[in-house]
C-alpha positions in Angstrom: -0.2 9.9 34.5 -1.0 10.2 30.7 -4.3 11.7 29.4 -5.5 8.2 28.6 -4.8 7.0 31.9 -6.9 9.7 33.3 -9.7 9.6 31.0 -9.5 5.5 32.0 -9.9 6.4 35.6 -12.6 9.2 34.8 -14.8 6.6 33.4 -14.1 4.1 35.8 -15.9 6.2 38.4 -18.8 7.8 36.2 -19.0 5.0 33.4 -21.9 7.2 32.0 -19.4 10.3 31.6 -20.5 10.7 27.7 -17.5 13.6 27.4 -15.0 11.4 28.8 -15.8 8.5 26.6 -15.6 10.5 23.1 -12.3 12.0 24.4 -11.1 8.6 25.2 -12.1 6.9 22.2 -10.3 10.0 20.0 -7.2 9.5 21.8 -6.9 5.8 21.8 -7.4 5.9 18.3 -4.4 8.4 17.8 -2.4 6.6 20.4 -3.2 2.8 19.3 -4.8 2.1 22.6 -8.1 0.7 21.1 -7.9 -2.1 23.2 -7.9 -0.5 26.6 -10.6 2.1 25.5 -13.3 0.0 24.0 -14.8 -1.8 27.0 -15.7 1.7 28.3 -16.7 3.3 25.5 -19.0 0.6 24.5 -20.1 0.7 28.4 -20.8 4.2 27.8 -22.7 3.6 24.9 -24.9 1.2 26.9 -25.6 4.0 29.3 -26.8 6.1 26.3 -28.1 4.1 23.9 -29.5 6.9 21.9 -26.3 8.7 21.3 -25.4 8.3 17.7 -22.0 9.8 18.2 -21.0 6.6 21.1 -21.6 4.2 18.7 -20.1 5.7 15.9 -17.2 5.8 18.2 -17.5 2.1 18.9 -17.9 1.4 15.4 -14.6 3.5 14.7 -12.4 1.8 17.3 -13.5 -1.9 16.3 -12.4 -0.9 12.7 -9.1 0.2 13.7 -8.4 -3.2 15.2 -9.4 -5.1 12.3 -12.6 -5.8 13.8 -15.0 -5.2 11.0 -17.8 -7.8 11.7 -18.1 -5.8 14.9 -18.1 -2.3 13.7 -20.7 -2.8 10.9 -23.6 -3.4 14.1 -22.3 -0.3 15.6 -22.6 1.8 12.8 -25.9 0.1 12.0 -27.2 1.6 15.6 -25.3 5.1 14.7 -27.1 5.6 11.4 -30.6 4.4 12.6 -30.4 6.8 15.4 -29.1 9.5 13.2 -29.9 8.8 9.8 -29.0 12.1 8.3 -25.3 12.5 9.9 -23.3 12.7 6.9 -20.2 11.2 8.8 -22.0 8.4 10.1 -23.3 7.6 7.2 -19.9 7.5 5.2 -18.6 5.6 7.7 -20.9 2.8 7.8 -20.5 2.7 4.0 -16.9 2.4 4.2 -16.8 0.0 6.8 -19.2 -2.2 4.7 -16.9 -2.1 1.8 -13.8 -3.0 3.7 -15.6 -5.5 5.0 -16.4 -6.9 1.6 -19.8 -6.6 1.3 -21.8 -4.9 -1.3 -21.7 -1.2 -0.4 -23.1 0.8 -3.0 -26.3 1.4 -1.8 -25.2 2.5 1.6 -22.9 4.9 -0.5 -25.7 6.3 -2.3 -27.5 7.0 1.2 -24.2 9.0 2.1 -23.8 10.9 -1.2 -27.5 11.9 -1.3 -26.7 13.9 2.4 -23.7 15.5 0.7 -23.4 15.1 -3.4 -20.2 17.2 -4.1 -17.6 14.7 -1.5 -15.3 13.7 -4.2 -13.9 11.2 -1.7 -17.2 9.5 -1.3 -17.7 9.5 -5.2 -14.4 7.4 -5.3 -15.3 5.5 -2.7 -18.7 4.2 -4.0 -16.6 4.3 -7.7 -14.6 1.2 -5.2 -17.8 -0.3 -4.6 -19.3 -0.4 -7.7 -16.1 -2.0 -9.1 -15.8 -4.6 -6.2 -19.0 -6.0 -7.5 -17.8 -6.1 -10.9 -19.5 -2.8 -12.5 -16.5 -1.0 -13.6 -17.8 0.3 -17.1 -20.6 1.9 -15.1 -17.7 3.7 -12.9 -15.7 4.5 -15.8 -18.8 6.4 -17.6 -19.3 8.2 -13.8 -16.0 9.6 -13.4 -15.4 10.3 -17.3 -18.9 12.5 -16.8 -17.8 14.1 -13.6 -14.8 15.2 -15.1 -16.0 16.6 -18.1 -17.8 19.1 -15.2 -14.9 19.5 -12.7 -11.6 19.0 -15.2 -9.5 19.4 -12.2 -10.6 16.8 -10.3 -7.2 15.7 -9.6 -8.2 12.5 -7.6 -10.9 11.4 -10.3 -8.4 11.4 -12.8 -6.0 9.2 -10.7 -8.6 6.5 -10.4 -9.6 6.6 -13.8 -6.1 5.7 -15.0 -5.6 3.2 -12.5 -9.1 1.5 -13.0 -8.7 1.7 -16.9 -5.2 0.2 -16.9 -6.3 -2.9 -14.2 -9.5 -3.6 -16.8 -7.0 -4.2 -19.6 -7.8 -1.0 -21.6 -4.3 0.7 -21.4 -4.5 2.2 -24.7 -7.0 4.6 -23.1 -6.1 4.6 -19.7 -4.2 8.0 -19.9 -6.5 9.7 -22.6 -8.4 11.4 -20.9 -5.8 13.5 -18.6 -3.9 13.8 -21.7 -6.8 15.6 -23.4 -7.8 17.4 -20.3 -4.2 18.8 -19.7 -4.1 20.1 -23.1 -7.4 21.7 -22.8 -6.5 23.1 -19.4 -2.5 24.1 -19.8 -2.1 26.5 -17.2 -3.0 23.5 -14.5 0.4 22.0 -13.4 -1.4 19.5 -11.6 -2.9 17.8 -14.5 0.6 17.9 -15.9 1.8 15.9 -13.3 -1.0 13.4 -13.2 -0.5 12.6 -16.9 3.9 12.7 -16.7 3.7 10.3 -14.1 1.4 8.0 -15.2 3.4 8.2 -18.4 6.4 7.4 -16.8 5.0 4.3 -14.6 3.5 3.1 -18.0 7.1 3.2 -19.5 5.8 5.5 -22.0 9.2 7.8 -21.2 9.2 9.7 -25.2 5.6 10.4 -24.7 6.4 11.8 -20.9 9.1 13.8 -22.5 6.6 15.2 -25.1 3.9 16.2 -22.4 7.1 18.1 -20.3 7.9 19.8 -23.5 3.7 20.8 -23.8 3.6 21.6 -20.3 6.5 24.0 -20.1 5.4 26.1 -22.9 2.8 27.4 -21.1 4.0 27.4 -17.5 7.7 27.6 -18.2 10.4 25.5 -16.0 8.6 23.6 -13.0 10.3 21.2 -10.2 8.2 18.9 -11.7 8.9 18.8 -15.3 12.7 18.9 -14.4 12.9 16.1 -12.3 10.7 13.9 -14.5 12.8 15.0 -17.6 15.8 13.7 -15.5 14.1 10.7 -14.8 12.8 9.4 -18.2 16.2 10.5 -19.7 17.9 8.5 -17.7 15.4 5.2 -17.8 16.0 5.6 -21.8 19.7 5.9 -21.3 20.3 9.3 -22.4 23.4 9.5 -19.9 24.8 13.0 -20.9 21.7 14.6 -20.8 20.2 13.3 -18.0 23.1 14.7 -16.0 22.4 18.1 -17.0 18.7 17.7 -15.7 20.0 16.2 -12.6 22.3 19.1 -12.1 19.7 21.6 -12.2 18.0 19.8 -9.5 21.3 19.9 -6.9 19.4 22.2 -4.8 16.0 20.3 -4.4 15.5 19.2 -0.7 13.0 16.3 -1.8 13.8 12.6 -1.2 11.9 11.6 -4.1 14.2 13.4 -6.2 17.1 12.2 -4.4 16.2 8.4 -4.9 16.0 9.3 -8.8 19.4 11.0 -8.8 21.0 7.9 -6.8 19.1 5.3 -9.3 20.8 7.3 -12.0 24.3 7.5 -10.8 23.9 3.5 -9.7 22.8 2.5 -13.5 25.7 4.5 -14.9 28.4 2.7 -12.4 29.0 5.9 -10.2 28.7 4.4 -7.0 31.1 7.0 -5.6 28.9 9.8 -6.3 25.5 8.3 -5.2 27.0 7.1 -1.7 27.2 11.0 -0.3 23.7 11.5 -1.6 22.5 8.3 0.4 24.2 9.2 3.3 22.1 12.0 3.4 19.0 11.2 3.4 19.4 7.9 5.7 17.0 7.4 8.4 15.0 4.3 9.8 12.0 6.5 10.5 9.7 8.1 8.3 9.8 9.0 4.8 13.8 8.7 4.7 12.9 4.9 4.8 12.8 5.0 1.0 16.5 5.5 0.5 17.6 2.3 2.3 17.1 -0.1 -0.7 19.6 2.1 -2.5 22.4 1.9 0.5 21.7 -1.7 0.2 22.8 -2.0 -3.3 25.6 0.6 -3.0 26.9 -0.7 0.0 27.0 -3.9 -1.8 28.6 -2.7 -5.1 31.2 -1.0 -2.9 32.5 -3.5 -0.5 30.9 -1.6 2.4 30.6 -3.9 5.8 27.4 -2.3 6.6 25.5 -4.4 4.0 25.8 -7.2 5.8 24.6 -5.2 9.3 21.6 -4.0 7.6 20.5 -7.3 5.4 22.5 -10.5 5.8 21.5 -11.7 9.2 19.6 -14.7 9.2 17.5 -13.4 11.8 15.7 -10.6 9.7 14.0 -13.7 7.3 11.5 -15.8 8.6 10.1 -19.1 6.7 7.5 -20.4 8.4 4.9 -23.7 7.2 1.6 -23.0 8.1 0.0 -25.8 6.1 -1.0 -27.9 8.7 -2.8 -25.3 10.7 -5.6 -24.2 7.7 -8.2 -26.6 7.8 -9.0 -26.5 4.0 -6.6 -24.6 2.0 -8.3 -25.4 -1.3 -11.7 -23.6 -0.1 -9.2 -20.6 0.6 -8.2 -20.5 -2.3 -11.5 -20.7 -4.0 -12.5 -17.7 -2.1 -9.3 -15.5 -2.8 -10.2 -16.7 -6.6 -13.5 -14.9 -6.1 -11.8 -11.7 -5.5 -9.8 -11.4 -8.7 -12.1 -8.9 -10.6 -9.5 -7.2 -12.7 -8.1 -8.1 -16.1 -4.3 -6.9 -15.9 -1.8 -5.6 -13.1 -2.1 -2.1 -11.3 0.1 0.7 -13.3 2.5 1.7 -10.8 3.1 -1.8 -8.7 5.1 -4.7 -9.2 2.9 -7.3 -10.6 4.0 -8.7 -14.1 1.2 -11.0 -15.9 -1.2 -11.1 -12.9 -4.1 -9.5 -10.9 -3.8 -8.1 -7.5 -6.7 -7.4 -5.0 -8.0 -3.9 -4.2 -8.8 -3.1 -0.8 -7.5 -4.1 2.5 -7.8 -7.9 2.6 -7.8 -8.8 6.1 -10.5 -5.9 6.7 -12.8 -8.7 4.9 -15.3 -10.6 7.1 -15.3 -14.3 5.2 -14.6 -16.9 7.9 -11.4 -18.3 6.0 -10.1 -15.0 5.6 -10.6 -14.3 9.2 -9.0 -17.7 10.4 -6.3 -16.7 8.2 -5.5 -13.5 9.5 -5.4 -14.7 13.0 -3.1 -17.4 12.3 -0.7 -14.9 10.1 -1.0 -12.4 13.3 0.0 -15.4 15.5 3.1 -15.8 13.4 4.0 -12.3 12.9 4.3 -11.8 16.6 6.5 -14.9 17.3 8.8 -13.7 14.4 9.1 -9.9 16.1 9.6 -11.5 19.6 12.6 -13.1 17.6 14.1 -10.2 16.0 17.4 -9.4 17.2 18.5 -6.3 20.1 17.0 -3.0 19.1 19.6 -0.9 17.1 18.5 3.0 16.8 20.4 3.2 13.3 18.6 0.4 11.8 15.5 0.6 9.5 14.2 -2.8 10.7 15.5 -2.4 14.6 14.8 1.0 15.5 11.5 0.4 16.8 10.0 -1.0 19.6 8.2 -4.3 19.7 4.6 -3.7 19.4 2.5 -6.1 21.5 -0.2 -6.3 18.7 1.5 -6.2 15.1 -0.9 -3.7 12.6 -1.6 -4.5 9.2 -0.4 -1.6 6.6 -1.9 -3.2 3.8 -2.8 -6.6 2.9 -3.9 -7.8 -0.9 -3.9 -11.4 -2.9 -2.0 -12.0 -6.3 -2.7 -14.3 -8.8 -0.1 -14.5 -11.1 -0.6 -17.0 -14.7 2.0 -18.4 -16.8 5.1 -16.6 -17.0 4.0 -14.4 -14.3 6.4 -12.7 -11.7 7.4 -9.9 -9.5 9.4 -7.4 -10.7 12.0 -6.6 -7.8 10.9 -3.9 -5.9 10.3 -2.8 -2.1 7.7 -1.1 0.3 9.6 1.3 2.4 6.2 3.0 4.3 6.0 -1.0 5.9 8.1 -2.4 8.7 7.6 -6.4 7.8 6.5 -7.7 4.5 5.5 -11.0 3.3 4.5 -13.9 1.1 1.9 -16.6 1.7 1.4 -19.3 -0.9 -1.8 -21.1 -1.6 -0.9 -22.3 -5.0 2.3 -22.8 -6.6 3.4 -23.5 -10.1 4.8 -26.9 -11.0 5.5 -29.9 -8.6 7.4 -28.3 -5.3 10.4 -30.3 -4.9 10.7 -31.1 -8.2 13.9 -29.2 -9.2 14.4 -25.6 -10.7 13.4 -22.4 -9.4 10.7 -21.2 -11.4 8.2 -18.8 -9.3 10.8 -18.8 -6.4 11.1 -15.5 -4.0 14.4 -13.8 -4.3 15.7 -11.2 -1.6 17.9 -8.9 -1.7 18.7 -8.4 -5.8 17.8 -5.0 -6.7 15.5 -3.9 -9.9 16.4 -5.4 -13.0 15.9 -1.7 -14.5 19.3 -0.7 -12.6 21.2 -3.3 -14.2 23.6 -4.1 -11.5 25.3 -7.3 -10.8 24.0 -8.2 -7.6 22.7 -11.7 -6.6 19.8 -12.0 -4.1 21.1 -13.0 -0.6 18.4 -15.8 -0.9 15.9 -17.5 -3.4 13.1 -19.4 -1.3 11.2 -22.3 -2.9 7.1 -21.4 -2.6 4.9 -24.0 -0.7 1.5 -24.2 -0.2 0.7 -22.9 3.5 4.3 -21.2 3.5 4.7 -17.8 5.2 7.8 -15.9 4.4 8.7 -12.8 6.5 11.3 -10.4 5.3 12.0 -6.4 5.8 10.0 -4.3 3.9 13.0 -2.4 2.8 14.9 -5.4 1.4 14.2 -5.6 -2.4 12.5 -8.9 -3.2 10.6 -10.4 -6.4 9.9 -13.7 -7.7 11.2 -15.7 -10.8 9.0 -16.2 -14.1 7.4 -19.8 -14.8 6.3 -21.0 -17.6 2.6 -22.5 -16.9 0.1 -22.8 -14.0 -0.8 -20.5 -11.2 0.8 -18.8 -8.0 -2.2 -17.5 -6.1 -0.7 -15.7 -2.7 -1.7 -13.3 0.0 0.9 -10.6 1.0 0.6 -7.7 3.6 2.7 -5.3 5.3 3.1 -4.7 9.3 2.9 -1.2 9.9 5.7 0.4 11.5 5.5 0.5 15.6 4.5 3.5 17.0 7.5 5.4 19.1 
């Protein structure tokens, strides 16, 4: 009998057992057993109507299931009983933000209880951005950084907000000044250098590395990013020397950068041993699979077919006839695109992407789409090939209830596209189309989804396995470790919803 079985048995005999209800809620969240625990925890809260902690657990369980419409009243009840409880106040505000409500006032209430909580200050910033008040957010974060130069999360968020709002020239300006004024702070140099590389400003990144070294000497973060910048710029011999200095580093991100460099420069045989060392279908090492796919195709390794070329791995499902009003859904989604540009470190080119978990929102149109998609994903998962403990898609169990690891909407305009990329932290990724450019079926492949072609910056002569035509109401599912992107289109709008399904717990 598991611990959860024991707690369920205890509560079945003694439904008012407060301690058992709390233990069950905690264990259920840790083990993804919320549906089994929730009725018993709700019953215990009913017996102890003035127990704020039990209502908080009810809210947390509903939130974990994506039932934000039910989590909200539970947190409201808990907050009414214990208005001075900081964790309840924070949870209530966070659930409201994720649900798509104006949560600024709720975060103000929580921050009043713990004014120096940086996590809540950034959550309030997200709430302000969600209602279109990004200029105030920028001013607030800059003022706080002036008082606390080492607020690293604040620097990261400020860079992202400025970039998304189209202020790219100034996006990295403050962290550059702050690192210059505080040259002994390695984390400030890390944030600056990574932002510059993400922005494609490799010469500026090398300059920042030189300035950081002047105070701190040689550091792993300097050498690794110097190698990356040199490789991206085509300075092959210099990049080789930097990578040679990193051969003893036991770090996946450095291994991936080295593999990228070797593939880009045509040295597949040199990349293969590094790839083999880091391959695993579980955990962080999933990030190496896209490079294994490319290297195996270039070297003629038959494992490339095993890894990606099974028709069952990709599913195209047309859902248009099951969506009552796709135009209304499109209107709702357009209203969520408040940014003026793409995120700094993501694949969108010439468009915008929504912030926050889209499928946590409580608009009825989004809730209906969420339910429809969950059914489609469950059907796809049930039809996957037999388990294979070596394979990044097939090494995992078949969850009774798929879970979202992230969900968002992307709106592309003319000449917009997705650069080829992967989502290795996910299990199954997606594209769901609401509006598409041009006339479906009229010929040409502008705006089409491509699967299997690596990132263009690698310069590899590898064609996609598939090109899939976008159509309104069409859902495409594919492995998260598979390279995917879209072809540019000249005019029109491409409005999509995308999501990752989380890796099943083992």
